C-alpha positions in Angstrom: 46.0 9.3 36.8 43.5 12.1 36.6 39.8 11.3 36.7 37.7 11.5 33.5 35.3 14.4 33.7 32.1 15.4 32.0 33.9 18.2 30.3 36.4 15.7 28.6 33.5 13.8 27.1 31.7 17.0 26.0 34.8 18.3 24.4 35.3 15.1 22.4 31.5 15.1 21.4 31.8 18.7 20.4 34.6 17.8 17.9 32.4 15.2 16.1 30.5 16.9 13.1 27.2 15.2 12.3 27.2 15.1 8.5 23.5 15.4 8.3 23.2 18.7 10.0 26.8 19.8 9.4 27.4 20.9 13.1 28.6 19.2 16.1 26.4 17.1 18.4 26.7 19.5 21.4 25.7 22.6 19.3 22.9 20.5 17.7 21.7 19.7 21.3 21.8 15.9 20.4 23.8 15.1 23.7 21.0 14.4 26.2 23.0 12.7 29.0 26.6 12.0 30.0 27.1 9.8 33.1 30.4 8.9 34.6 30.9 6.1 37.2 34.7 5.7 38.0 36.3 5.3 34.6 33.0 4.0 33.0 31.2 6.4 30.7 27.5 6.3 29.5 26.4 8.7 26.7 22.9 9.2 25.5 22.5 10.7 22.0 19.2 11.8 20.6 18.9 12.9 17.0 16.0 15.2 15.9 15.6 13.5 12.5 15.1 9.9 11.1 18.2 8.2 10.7 17.8 4.4 10.9 20.5 3.6 8.5 22.9 6.0 10.2 22.4 5.2 13.9 24.7 2.0 13.9 27.5 3.8 12.2 27.2 6.8 14.6 27.2 4.5 17.6 30.3 2.6 16.4 32.1 5.9 15.5 31.5 7.5 18.9 32.5 4.4 20.8 35.8 4.3 18.8 36.5 7.9 19.5 35.8 7.6 23.2 38.2 4.8 23.5 40.9 7.4 22.7 40.2 9.2 26.0 43.0 8.4 28.4 42.0 6.2 31.4 38.5 5.4 30.1 36.9 2.0 31.1 33.7 0.6 29.8 31.9 2.7 27.3 28.1 2.7 26.5 26.6 4.9 23.8 22.8 4.9 23.3 21.6 6.5 20.1 17.9 7.2 19.3 15.6 9.6 17.5 12.9 11.9 18.6 11.1 13.7 15.9 9.1 16.8 17.2 7.1 19.7 15.7 8.8 22.8 14.5 7.6 26.4 14.3 5.3 27.5 11.5 4.1 30.9 10.2 3.2 33.1 13.2 -0.5 33.4 12.4 -1.1 29.6 12.1 -0.9 26.5 14.4 0.6 23.2 13.9 -1.9 20.4 12.9 -2.7 18.0 15.7 -2.0 14.9 13.7 0.9 16.3 11.5 4.1 17.3 13.2 5.8 18.9 10.2 4.8 19.9 6.8 7.6 20.2 4.1 6.8 21.7 0.8 8.6 20.5 -2.3 8.6 23.3 -4.9 10.1 24.2 -8.2 10.0 27.5 -10.3 9.1 25.5 -13.4 7.8 22.1 -14.6 9.8 19.4 -16.0 12.6 19.4 -13.4 11.5 16.1 -11.7 10.0 17.8 -8.7 7.3 15.1 -8.2 9.6 12.2 -8.6 11.9 13.8 -6.1 9.0 14.4 -3.7 7.9 10.9 -3.8 11.3 9.3 -3.4 12.2 11.6 -0.5 8.8 10.5 1.3 9.9 6.9 0.7 13.4 7.6 2.0 12.2 9.2 5.1 10.0 6.2 5.7 13.0 3.9 5.2 14.9 5.9 7.7 12.2 5.2 10.3 9.7 8.2 10.1 5.9 8.1 9.8 5.3 9.9 6.4 2.5 11.2 4.2 2.5 12.9 0.8 -0.1 15.3 -0.3 -0.4 15.9 -4.0 -1.0 19.6 -4.3 -0.9 19.7 -8.1 -4.6 19.9 -8.6 -4.3 20.4 -12.4 -1.8 17.6 -13.0 -1.8 15.1 -10.3 1.0 12.5 -10.7 1.3 11.0 -7.3 -1.3 8.1 -7.8 0.6 6.9 -10.9 3.9 7.0 -9.1 2.7 5.2 -6.1 0.6 2.6 -8.2 -2.6 3.7 -6.6 -6.1 4.4 -8.0 -9.7 4.5 -6.8 -11.6 6.7 -4.3 -10.3 7.0 -0.8 -12.3 5.1 2.0 -14.4 7.1 4.4 -15.6 6.0 7.8 -18.2 8.7 8.2 -19.0 9.9 4.6 -17.3 13.2 5.4 -13.6 12.7 6.0 -11.2 10.7 3.8 -8.8 8.0 5.0 -5.4 8.3 3.3 -4.5 5.8 0.7 -1.4 3.9 1.6 1.4 2.7 -0.5 4.8 1.3 0.6 3.8 2.5 4.1 3.4 6.2 3.0 0.0 7.8 3.6 -1.2 9.8 0.6 -4.1 11.8 -0.8 -4.5 13.5 -4.3 -7.4 14.9 -6.4 -6.3 12.1 -8.7 -8.1 9.6 -6.6 -11.3 11.5 -6.9 -11.4 12.1 -10.7 -11.1 10.0 -13.8 -7.7 9.6 -15.4 -8.7 11.6 -18.5 -10.8 14.2 -16.7 -9.4 17.8 -17.1 -9.4 20.1 -14.1 -11.0 23.2 -15.7 -11.1 25.1 -12.3 -10.6 28.7 -11.4 -8.2 29.6 -8.5 -10.8 29.7 -5.7 -11.9 26.1 -6.6 -8.4 24.9 -6.7 -7.4 26.4 -3.3 -10.6 25.0 -1.7 -9.7 21.5 -3.1 -6.2 21.9 -1.5 -7.7 22.8 1.9 -10.0 19.9 1.8 -7.3 17.4 0.8 -5.3 18.6 3.7 -7.8 19.1 6.4 -10.4 16.5 5.6 -7.9 13.5 5.4 -7.4 11.4 8.5 -3.7 11.6 8.6 -2.3 9.1 11.1 0.2 10.7 13.4 2.6 11.9 10.7 6.1 12.9 11.5 6.4 14.6 8.1 3.8 15.5 5.4 5.4 16.1 2.1 3.5 18.5 0.0 4.2 18.2 -3.7 3.5 21.6 -5.1 2.7 22.5 -8.8 5.3 24.5 -10.5 5.3 28.3 -10.3 4.2 30.8 -7.6 0.5 30.9 -8.2 -2.8 30.4 -6.2 -1.7 27.0 -4.7 1.6 28.3 -3.5 -0.1 31.5 -2.0 -2.7 29.4 -0.1 0.1 27.2 1.2 2.1 30.2 2.4 -0.8 32.0 4.2 -3.2 29.3 5.3 -1.3 26.0 5.7 1.2 25.6 8.6 4.5 24.9 6.9 7.7 24.0 8.7 10.0 24.2 5.8 10.5 23.9 2.1 13.0 22.6 -0.4 13.5 23.8 -4.0 14.1 21.3 -6.8 16.0 22.6 -9.9 18.2 21.4 -12.8 21.6 23.0 -13.4 20.1 24.7 -16.5 20.1 28.5 -16.3 16.4 29.0 -17.3 15.4 26.5 -14.5 17.6 28.2 -11.9 16.0 31.6 -12.8 12.5 30.2 -12.0 13.8 28.3 -9.0 15.1 31.6 -7.6 11.6 33.1 -7.8 10.2 30.1 -5.9 12.9 30.5 -3.2 12.1 34.3 -3.0 8.4 33.6 -2.4 9.1 31.4 0.6 11.5 33.9 2.1 8.8 36.7 1.8 6.3 34.6 3.7 8.9 33.5 6.4 8.9 29.9 5.5 12.5 28.5 6.0 14.0 27.0 2.9 15.9 23.8 4.0 17.9 23.6 0.9 18.1 23.0 -2.8 18.1 19.6 -4.7 19.7 19.7 -8.0 18.1 17.1 -10.3 19.4 15.7 -13.6 22.9 17.1 -12.7 24.7 14.6 -15.0 23.8 11.9 -17.5 25.7 8.7 -17.5 25.4 6.7 -20.8 23.9 3.2 -20.0 25.9 1.7 -22.9 29.5 3.2 -22.5 29.4 4.8 -19.0 30.3 8.3 -20.4 29.2 11.0 -18.1 28.1 14.4 -19.4 26.5 17.5 -17.8 24.0 17.9 -20.5 22.1 20.6 -18.6 25.1 22.5 -17.5 27.3 22.2 -14.4 27.3 23.6 -10.8 24.0 25.6 -11.2 22.5 24.2 -7.9 25.7 24.7 -6.0 26.0 28.4 -7.2 22.4 29.2 -6.3 22.9 27.6 -2.9 26.0 29.7 -2.2 24.2 33.0 -3.5 21.4 32.4 -1.1 23.3 31.2 1.7 21.4 27.8 2.0 22.4 24.2 1.6 22.7 22.1 -1.6 21.2 19.0 -0.1 22.3 16.7 -2.9 22.6 16.2 -6.7 20.8 13.5 -8.6 21.8 12.0 -11.9 19.6 11.9 -15.1 19.0 8.2 -14.8 16.5 6.4 -17.1 15.8 3.9 -14.3 14.5 6.7 -12.0 11.9 7.6 -14.7 10.9 4.0 -15.4 10.5 3.1 -11.8 8.2 6.1 -11.2 6.1 5.3 -14.2 5.6 1.7 -13.1 4.3 2.7 -9.7 7.4 1.4 -7.8 9.7 4.5 -7.3 13.4 4.1 -7.0 13.8 3.9 -3.3 11.7 0.8 -3.1 12.4 -0.7 -6.6 16.2 -0.4 -6.1 16.9 0.0 -2.3 20.6 -0.8 -2.6 21.3 1.4 -5.8 23.3 4.5 -5.9 20.2 6.8 -6.6 18.5 5.4 -3.4 21.6 6.1 -1.4 21.5 9.7 -2.6 17.8 10.1 -1.9 18.3 8.9 1.6 21.1 11.2 2.1 19.0 14.1 1.0 16.1 13.1 3.1 18.4 12.8 6.3 19.9 16.3 5.6 16.5 17.8 4.8 15.1 16.6 8.1 18.4 17.3 9.9 18.2 20.9 8.8 14.7 21.1 10.0 15.6 19.6 13.3 17.9 22.7 13.9 15.0 25.2 13.4 12.9 26.6 16.2 10.6 24.0 17.7 6.9 24.6 18.2 5.8 25.2 21.9 2.2 26.0 21.3 1.1 22.7 22.9 3.0 23.4 26.0 1.0 26.5 26.9 -2.1 26.0 29.0 -5.5 27.1 27.8 -6.7 30.1 29.7 -10.4 30.1 30.5 -12.1 33.1 32.0 -15.2 32.4 34.1 -17.6 34.4 36.0 -17.2 33.9 39.7 
């Protein structure tokens, strides 16, 4: 009987496609250690994205597949997660207290971008990540309502704000600093300064991901984000409707021009299912998000239904992921969140903290 070799185990692991990154574990550099003692095999797998709900399934699946190796004895598979910082725009540096900033954008309003951003932040939290959400829509902040928060952020020194927390997600918004009915009649420079202050003057606590909910369009806020804020990736939210896709394409083009990787597209309101009879109808068209993804050679991260409960939960301050944790929409949000973070995990890592500081002194 031939001995089991490391190559035998590597070949098996190379045949397993991780559905969240859509590549095999070896190519994704998720296999950290393979040790063999006689016929016994220990394998250490480390994912670069939060996957609390997926880890038990991954461990069981790999153990079952390893049992198929002829002559194998005891099997031990350890699976864990290690989220690291990834590269940002060349002229910028990663924030010390935020590993990754992910922008959620749309070309036009009314496509459910903010609802998607909030539920993805909650989904990443449910998957085990430390997450924050920054409401960058200065003119129309909606994150406080969706997370059931109000009132001024606390401050320990009178200068910096502590994030307000809801459902374990850290958050800040101009909506906490103004009255509900106060209009923001500000010109561009004031808006961009407010965004910088919300980002840099908040005591974010060791975030794995900061989700930035952008206003629709490609204006001052988006330009500031692209040029002055260290962004590791972006996603585009659209509906299948042609007019929404046209505007979403412009948003995607903006990120490409400023070298911010687009991690994928989320198609919202893809179908409507009647709550009375169950009839399903694509009232905004069909396949638009998939076509856009193929055209731009990026991923369609997932499609969400037009569901009255998603809207009602958001309006009530308890978004879908926390209000209906076992429902189908929550399952979709968590799948999108894992894929979004998984795609980011494949991108170049940030090594700026590895380089020593060079100090020149007179001697």
